[in-house]
Backbone bond lengths (Angstrom), bond angles and torsions (degrees), N, CA, C in turn:
res aa  C-N    CA-C-N  psi(-1)  N-CA   C-N-CA  omega(-1)  CA-C   N-CA-C  phi
1 M - - - 1.476 - - 1.517 108.75 -
2 N 1.330 117.44 131.30 1.453 122.07 178.75 1.523 109.97 -93.44
3 I 1.335 115.51 135.09 1.466 120.83 176.92 1.512 107.46 -119.89
4 S 1.317 117.07 125.42 1.459 120.51 -179.54 1.518 109.83 -70.60
5 R 1.348 115.49 158.02 1.465 120.38 176.45 1.523 110.16 -58.00
6 R 1.344 115.97 -42.53 1.465 120.50 -179.93 1.526 110.42 -61.67
7 G 1.332 115.91 -43.78 1.462 118.98 -179.75 1.508 111.66 -66.04
8 F 1.343 116.65 -36.68 1.456 120.20 179.26 1.518 111.29 -65.04
9 I 1.347 116.21 -44.57 1.465 120.57 -178.71 1.519 111.33 -63.27
10 F 1.348 116.25 -44.86 1.464 118.47 -179.59 1.528 111.61 -69.54
11 G 1.323 117.03 -29.05 1.461 119.66 179.95 1.506 113.55 -81.97
12 L 1.352 117.11 -16.43 1.454 120.89 -175.61 1.521 113.85 -59.29
13 P 1.349 119.66 -45.34 1.473 118.61 179.30 1.522 112.65 -58.05
14 L 1.335 116.87 -37.37 1.451 119.73 179.68 1.517 110.34 -68.15
15 F 1.338 115.71 -38.35 1.453 119.97 178.52 1.515 110.61 -63.86
16 V 1.351 116.32 -45.35 1.456 120.83 179.35 1.518 110.50 -63.12
17 A 1.338 116.35 -43.71 1.465 119.69 179.16 1.518 110.51 -61.05
18 G 1.351 116.11 -38.60 1.452 119.67 179.19 1.516 111.50 -63.03
19 C 1.343 116.89 -40.19 1.460 120.09 177.69 1.516 110.64 -63.25
20 S 1.343 116.08 -42.43 1.456 120.56 179.90 1.524 110.26 -62.07
21 T 1.322 116.71 -43.59 1.453 120.91 -179.73 1.516 110.74 -62.81
22 N 1.332 116.78 -43.31 1.458 119.84 179.14 1.521 110.83 -62.01
23 S 1.331 116.44 -40.74 1.452 120.60 178.23 1.522 111.05 -63.39
24 D 1.335 116.19 -42.60 1.464 119.99 178.83 1.521 110.93 -61.30
25 H 1.326 116.34 -43.12 1.466 119.34 -179.89 1.523 110.56 -62.47
26 A 1.342 116.73 -38.37 1.463 119.76 178.11 1.524 110.80 -67.47
27 N 1.335 116.90 -41.46 1.466 121.25 -178.75 1.521 112.84 -64.82
28 Y 1.333 116.57 -31.26 1.459 120.46 -172.29 1.526 113.13 -118.13
29 S 1.331 116.13 25.66 1.465 120.50 177.84 1.528 110.20 -76.14
30 A 1.325 116.06 168.88 1.467 121.14 -179.52 1.523 110.46 -60.83
31 R 1.340 115.88 148.07 1.467 122.22 178.48 1.536 108.41 -121.19
32 P 1.349 116.45 77.08 1.473 119.15 -177.12 1.520 113.35 -68.35
33 D 1.350 117.81 -14.84 1.455 121.75 -178.12 1.523 112.91 -80.69
34 E 1.321 117.79 -8.14 1.463 121.02 -178.46 1.534 110.92 -69.86
35 R 1.340 116.04 155.17 1.469 121.51 175.96 1.527 110.17 -53.66
36 H 1.307 115.65 -39.70 1.463 122.37 171.48 1.525 105.48 -116.62
37 P 1.337 117.88 100.09 1.474 120.56 -173.53 1.526 111.70 -48.69
38 L 1.326 114.22 127.86 1.456 121.56 -172.73 1.527 109.20 -100.72
39 P 1.338 118.26 121.62 1.466 119.20 178.25 1.521 110.75 -70.96
40 A 1.323 116.15 165.44 1.460 120.85 176.00 1.518 109.49 -62.54
41 Q 1.330 115.76 146.34 1.459 121.46 175.63 1.527 108.35 -84.92
42 P 1.338 118.90 117.94 1.477 119.93 177.79 1.529 110.25 -61.56
43 L 1.321 116.49 119.97 1.455 120.24 -175.27 1.516 112.83 -70.82
44 D 1.325 118.13 -22.27 1.461 119.04 179.58 1.527 111.97 -70.90
45 R 1.336 116.49 -7.50 1.463 120.40 178.67 1.524 112.29 -101.97
46 V 1.329 116.59 1.83 1.466 120.89 -179.70 1.526 108.52 -128.39
47 K 1.319 117.27 119.34 1.448 120.43 179.45 1.529 110.25 -60.06
48 P 1.332 117.65 142.24 1.474 119.97 -178.24 1.524 113.49 -52.71
49 E 1.335 117.18 -37.32 1.467 119.65 -177.00 1.533 112.42 -72.91
50 L 1.332 117.53 -10.95 1.456 120.93 178.69 1.529 112.37 -99.47
51 R 1.321 116.07 -0.58 1.466 119.91 -179.99 1.522 110.51 -84.95
52 R 1.305 115.29 151.83 1.463 121.99 -178.94 1.523 111.34 -60.66
53 Q 1.338 114.96 133.00 1.463 119.46 174.14 1.518 110.50 -162.09
54 E 1.321 115.39 151.37 1.449 120.70 174.93 1.517 108.67 -80.58
55 V 1.332 116.60 134.01 1.463 121.75 -175.27 1.523 110.21 -136.74
56 A 1.333 115.51 164.87 1.463 120.78 171.19 1.524 108.26 -68.35
57 Y 1.330 116.34 144.20 1.467 120.41 -177.63 1.520 109.18 -142.99
58 S 1.332 115.33 127.85 1.468 119.93 -174.57 1.523 113.34 -112.27
59 G 1.325 118.26 10.04 1.459 120.39 178.39 1.521 111.00 -68.90
60 G 1.314 116.34 165.30 1.458 120.77 -176.05 1.517 114.64 -94.03
61 E 1.345 117.93 5.42 1.461 120.22 -176.82 1.534 111.38 -73.29
62 R 1.306 114.65 152.40 1.467 120.26 179.42 1.522 110.64 -73.43
63 A 1.330 116.13 155.67 1.466 121.18 174.16 1.527 109.25 -55.50
64 G 1.326 116.05 139.95 1.454 120.69 -178.94 1.508 114.25 93.98
65 T 1.340 117.25 1.59 1.469 122.02 178.67 1.524 109.63 -92.50
66 I 1.320 116.37 141.85 1.466 122.24 171.42 1.520 107.74 -97.13
67 V 1.327 117.13 128.08 1.460 122.55 177.03 1.524 108.00 -117.96
68 V 1.322 116.17 119.06 1.464 122.04 177.14 1.520 107.39 -101.09
69 N 1.325 116.92 110.62 1.461 121.34 178.22 1.525 107.53 -99.03
70 T 1.323 114.95 95.06 1.465 120.51 -173.69 1.525 113.21 -61.51
71 P 1.356 119.72 -47.44 1.469 118.38 179.86 1.530 113.41 -60.39
72 Q 1.337 116.48 -35.02 1.468 120.12 179.91 1.519 112.72 -78.27
73 R 1.337 117.91 -16.78 1.465 122.54 -171.29 1.529 109.68 59.20
74 R 1.339 115.06 45.24 1.461 121.17 -179.47 1.526 109.76 -135.69
75 L 1.304 115.47 146.68 1.463 122.45 172.09 1.514 107.53 -121.28
76 Y 1.331 115.43 136.08 1.464 121.34 179.79 1.526 109.79 -118.86
77 Y 1.312 116.18 133.31 1.460 120.68 168.04 1.514 105.88 -105.57
78 V 1.331 116.30 113.20 1.464 121.20 -172.30 1.527 109.98 -72.90
79 L 1.324 115.71 122.35 1.459 121.88 -179.33 1.521 112.24 -91.99
80 G 1.334 116.31 -22.54 1.457 121.00 -175.19 1.516 111.55 96.81
81 E 1.333 115.37 167.40 1.467 122.19 179.81 1.527 112.03 53.58
82 G 1.345 114.90 39.41 1.457 120.06 175.52 1.505 116.03 75.05
83 R 1.328 117.36 20.02 1.466 120.79 -179.00 1.530 110.43 -128.89
84 A 1.313 115.21 154.53 1.465 121.22 175.85 1.515 108.81 -151.56
85 M 1.320 116.19 155.19 1.452 121.28 170.10 1.521 106.64 -91.81
86 R 1.334 115.60 126.24 1.469 120.64 -176.46 1.525 110.12 -109.78
87 Y 1.335 115.07 138.29 1.461 121.85 179.80 1.525 108.83 -130.67
88 G 1.316 117.23 144.93 1.460 121.21 169.32 1.520 109.46 -78.28
89 I 1.330 116.68 145.35 1.464 120.73 -178.07 1.526 110.96 -137.37
90 G 1.315 115.25 162.87 1.450 122.26 165.59 1.520 106.80 -106.97
91 V 1.315 117.20 144.51 1.466 120.78 -174.23 1.523 110.60 -125.92
92 G 1.348 115.29 177.00 1.455 121.21 -177.28 1.522 113.05 -72.71
93 K 1.312 115.24 153.88 1.460 120.50 173.52 1.522 109.51 -64.70
94 A 1.313 116.53 164.29 1.467 121.11 -179.92 1.520 110.14 -52.62
95 G 1.333 115.98 130.51 1.457 121.30 179.07 1.513 114.59 85.67
96 L 1.340 116.76 -4.09 1.456 120.37 -179.23 1.528 108.87 -121.42
97 A 1.298 117.02 68.30 1.456 119.12 -175.90 1.523 111.00 -153.31
98 L 1.298 114.26 147.61 1.456 122.10 174.01 1.522 108.13 -85.50
99 A 1.328 117.21 150.19 1.469 121.08 176.47 1.523 108.11 -138.50
100 G 1.318 115.66 149.38 1.456 120.73 177.05 1.515 112.56 92.59
101 D 1.338 115.73 -154.41 1.459 121.77 -174.24 1.522 112.47 -92.20
102 A 1.312 114.63 148.70 1.462 122.36 173.52 1.524 106.99 -151.64
103 T 1.311 115.58 179.62 1.461 122.01 -179.88 1.525 108.36 -136.03
104 V 1.322 116.35 144.59 1.465 119.45 172.21 1.526 107.22 -70.84
105 G 1.337 115.67 108.34 1.461 120.77 -176.95 1.507 113.69 -86.15
106 R 1.316 116.32 -30.24 1.459 121.05 174.71 1.520 108.75 -160.90
107 K 1.322 116.12 167.64 1.451 123.08 -178.65 1.527 109.11 -134.89
108 A 1.324 116.22 155.09 1.462 118.90 178.31 1.525 109.82 -149.71
109 E 1.325 115.36 141.79 1.453 122.00 173.83 1.522 109.01 -95.75
110 W 1.318 116.41 133.31 1.457 123.17 -178.21 1.539 110.43 44.01
111 P 1.327 115.84 60.28 1.473 120.10 -174.74 1.521 112.76 -71.00
112 G 1.328 114.25 154.83 1.455 119.64 169.09 1.522 109.38 -78.80
113 W 1.318 116.47 165.98 1.472 120.67 -178.34 1.513 109.85 -138.45
114 T 1.326 115.31 133.85 1.458 122.49 172.97 1.520 107.71 -129.94
115 P 1.334 118.75 124.56 1.468 119.30 -179.74 1.517 111.69 -65.69
116 T 1.322 116.17 143.81 1.459 120.56 176.39 1.532 109.40 -75.39
117 Q 1.314 115.77 166.22 1.459 119.55 178.14 1.529 111.04 -62.11
118 S 1.337 117.26 -36.10 1.466 118.70 178.94 1.523 111.16 -66.97
119 M 1.338 117.51 -35.42 1.466 120.14 176.03 1.520 110.94 -63.79
120 I 1.324 115.43 -40.16 1.470 119.67 179.72 1.522 110.32 -67.10
121 R 1.344 116.88 -39.66 1.472 119.29 178.80 1.530 110.98 -64.42
122 R 1.344 116.15 -40.91 1.469 118.86 -179.72 1.518 112.33 -69.56
123 D 1.330 116.12 -34.23 1.464 120.27 -178.56 1.523 108.22 -141.05
124 P 1.338 117.77 95.04 1.467 121.52 -176.84 1.525 114.09 -57.13
125 R 1.346 117.74 -17.02 1.462 119.33 177.77 1.526 111.37 -63.06
126 N 1.339 116.53 -22.65 1.460 120.08 179.07 1.531 112.89 -70.66
127 L 1.322 116.78 -11.06 1.460 119.97 179.93 1.527 111.20 -58.86
128 R 1.315 117.10 -31.71 1.464 120.41 -178.75 1.526 112.25 -66.90
129 Y 1.350 116.26 -16.30 1.463 120.32 179.26 1.529 111.93 -102.92
130 A 1.328 116.91 10.85 1.466 120.85 -174.25 1.524 112.23 -59.61
131 G 1.329 116.80 -26.39 1.464 120.32 179.08 1.513 113.38 -80.88
132 G 1.334 116.74 -3.81 1.461 120.82 178.69 1.516 112.53 99.85
133 V 1.312 115.75 151.88 1.462 123.34 178.36 1.521 107.47 -121.17
134 P 1.340 118.50 123.98 1.465 119.61 -178.72 1.528 111.46 -67.82
135 G 1.329 116.06 158.65 1.455 120.62 178.57 1.520 111.97 -62.04
136 G 1.314 116.00 149.18 1.460 120.59 -179.90 1.507 111.31 158.20
137 L 1.314 116.09 -178.06 1.463 121.42 -175.39 1.524 112.80 -64.69
138 H 1.334 117.01 -22.59 1.465 119.95 -177.81 1.523 112.16 -100.38
139 N 1.312 117.40 5.31 1.458 121.21 179.09 1.528 110.02 -80.63
140 P 1.335 118.81 135.46 1.468 120.97 -178.33 1.527 114.75 -60.54
141 L 1.352 118.59 -22.21 1.459 120.55 -179.64 1.526 112.88 -85.99
142 G 1.319 117.34 -6.34 1.452 120.06 174.68 1.517 113.94 67.62
143 A 1.352 114.65 -149.60 1.460 121.33 -169.19 1.521 114.55 -78.42
144 R 1.321 117.89 -25.73 1.456 121.43 -177.12 1.524 109.11 -149.79
145 A 1.337 115.06 157.38 1.464 120.19 173.65 1.514 109.36 -142.89
146 L 1.318 115.75 137.87 1.457 123.51 172.05 1.529 106.18 -113.98
147 Y 1.326 116.68 119.48 1.454 122.46 -173.16 1.526 109.11 -93.32
148 L 1.321 116.59 125.86 1.455 121.13 -173.83 1.530 111.02 -93.02
149 Y 1.324 114.52 127.51 1.465 122.31 -178.50 1.519 109.84 -117.09
150 R 1.315 114.19 155.74 1.469 121.55 175.28 1.526 107.38 -142.80
151 G 1.324 116.44 125.05 1.460 119.66 -177.83 1.514 113.12 60.91
152 G 1.334 116.62 30.69 1.454 121.30 179.58 1.517 114.91 79.99
153 R 1.340 117.29 2.99 1.465 120.81 -178.46 1.519 110.90 -117.12
154 D 1.328 115.33 144.09 1.466 121.80 -179.87 1.527 109.61 -66.79
155 T 1.329 116.57 125.39 1.466 120.82 178.03 1.525 112.12 -79.64
156 M 1.340 116.93 -11.50 1.465 124.13 -174.05 1.523 112.11 73.83
157 F 1.320 116.91 8.07 1.465 121.07 173.04 1.524 108.69 -101.76
158 R 1.324 115.76 144.70 1.451 121.24 -178.08 1.523 110.88 -135.82
159 I 1.321 115.04 154.18 1.464 121.90 163.60 1.521 104.06 -103.82
160 H 1.314 116.95 121.91 1.469 118.16 -171.63 1.522 111.38 -149.28
161 G 1.328 114.54 168.82 1.456 120.16 174.32 1.515 110.57 -76.62
162 T 1.321 116.00 -175.00 1.462 118.89 -179.78 1.526 110.57 -151.58
163 N 1.319 115.78 149.52 1.461 120.43 171.78 1.526 110.71 -97.52
164 Q 1.347 115.78 15.00 1.467 122.04 177.45 1.536 109.30 -129.65
165 P 1.323 117.63 71.43 1.472 120.29 -174.84 1.526 114.18 -60.05
166 H 1.323 117.02 -21.49 1.475 119.58 179.80 1.531 112.20 -69.14
167 T 1.336 117.77 -12.07 1.464 120.28 -179.43 1.530 112.54 -86.16
168 I 1.327 117.93 -8.43 1.460 120.30 178.72 1.532 109.19 -65.16
169 G 1.340 115.24 132.78 1.459 120.37 -175.87 1.512 113.34 95.48
170 H 1.341 117.27 -0.08 1.470 121.08 -177.02 1.526 111.09 -123.88
171 A 1.332 115.60 167.19 1.456 122.75 175.65 1.525 107.78 -105.11
172 V 1.326 115.61 94.20 1.464 119.30 -171.71 1.521 113.51 -136.30
173 S 1.325 118.59 -13.60 1.460 119.73 -169.71 1.529 111.81 -86.28
174 S 1.332 115.45 178.96 1.463 121.80 177.62 1.518 111.32 -86.86
175 G 1.298 117.37 26.26 1.447 121.82 176.08 1.510 114.10 114.33
176 C 1.316 117.63 -18.84 1.451 120.76 -179.42 1.524 111.08 -80.59
177 V 1.321 115.54 170.20 1.465 122.15 -179.27 1.519 108.33 -103.97
178 R 1.316 116.71 118.00 1.452 121.70 -178.63 1.528 110.51 -96.88
179 M 1.332 115.32 143.65 1.453 121.79 174.93 1.530 108.93 -133.92
180 L 1.320 116.07 157.73 1.458 119.03 169.49 1.525 108.16 -59.19
181 N 1.320 117.22 145.09 1.456 120.03 -178.25 1.523 112.50 -56.08
182 H 1.327 117.44 -41.37 1.456 120.23 179.41 1.538 110.81 -63.18
183 D 1.317 116.09 -35.37 1.465 120.06 -178.82 1.518 112.06 -74.21
184 V 1.321 117.09 -40.22 1.468 118.35 -179.39 1.527 110.72 -69.28
185 I 1.322 117.20 -29.45 1.466 120.01 174.07 1.525 109.41 -63.83
186 D 1.327 116.29 -42.82 1.462 120.66 178.82 1.528 110.75 -63.23
187 L 1.332 117.03 -47.11 1.461 120.90 -179.89 1.527 111.03 -63.51
188 Y 1.313 116.91 -40.85 1.465 122.67 -179.83 1.530 110.65 -57.45
189 G 1.329 115.75 -37.87 1.454 119.77 179.24 1.515 113.84 -72.07
190 R 1.333 117.56 -21.06 1.469 122.35 -179.10 1.529 112.64 -92.45
191 A 1.321 116.89 -38.49 1.463 121.75 -170.78 1.521 111.23 -100.55
192 G 1.318 116.53 124.17 1.453 120.50 178.69 1.515 112.02 -97.52
193 V 1.331 116.09 172.97 1.465 120.98 172.61 1.530 107.53 -60.79
194 G 1.329 116.06 134.86 1.456 121.52 -176.02 1.513 113.58 99.51
195 T 1.329 117.41 -8.85 1.462 120.54 178.36 1.526 110.95 -61.02
196 R 1.324 116.09 134.06 1.465 121.02 176.64 1.530 109.71 -75.46
197 V 1.324 115.41 138.09 1.459 122.53 178.71 1.524 107.86 -123.89
198 V 1.322 116.71 128.23 1.468 122.89 178.01 1.521 107.20 -114.97
199 V 1.329 116.72 119.73 1.460 121.69 -179.85 1.522 109.08 -107.35
200 I 1.324 115.87 116.24 1.464 122.55 -178.89 1.518 109.04 -99.04
201 Q 1.341 116.33 125.53 1.455 121.08 174.66 1.532 109.31 -105.72
202 A 1.320 116.49 169.70 1.465 120.99 -179.27 1.530 110.29 -64.25
């Protein structure tokens, strides 16, 4: 079959879009191997610009650094050589956010969650969870959590998954950084304990 140059050029965007769609489906497919089997993430509920993708990156951070750009609602894992893996995130409400440098002090798969006293004061409904919530699909921390430390002490801020994927791209959390469960699993596999984290505020 012969394809004209004109036909190839006009068809190229569709071809590229098709590749992107296939990649998205692979990135967000079901994860039956998880301790708590994770269903596929419906892509119609996640804007294309908030989906995980490798992008050009011009920041000065070293490879292996996590950069949380709060105003952009984006998290970057710096790959080096001008590239980074970019993820859409949900961030803290005004006044509830970490800024500056931190370190991944520990990591957990399907972590449990206990609200802090400040969370309970801000929203008394959290009192019912004061005894803790075990890890699982209904846990607010989702599939993975990276605990942010400063000076060897827990800041009480986390990068974690979420059971509310519709909040990605918004400022809704109690200060932590939310990611789609599929994305936080990917980041968890890249970032080890000791990873530097840079949080940029407006």
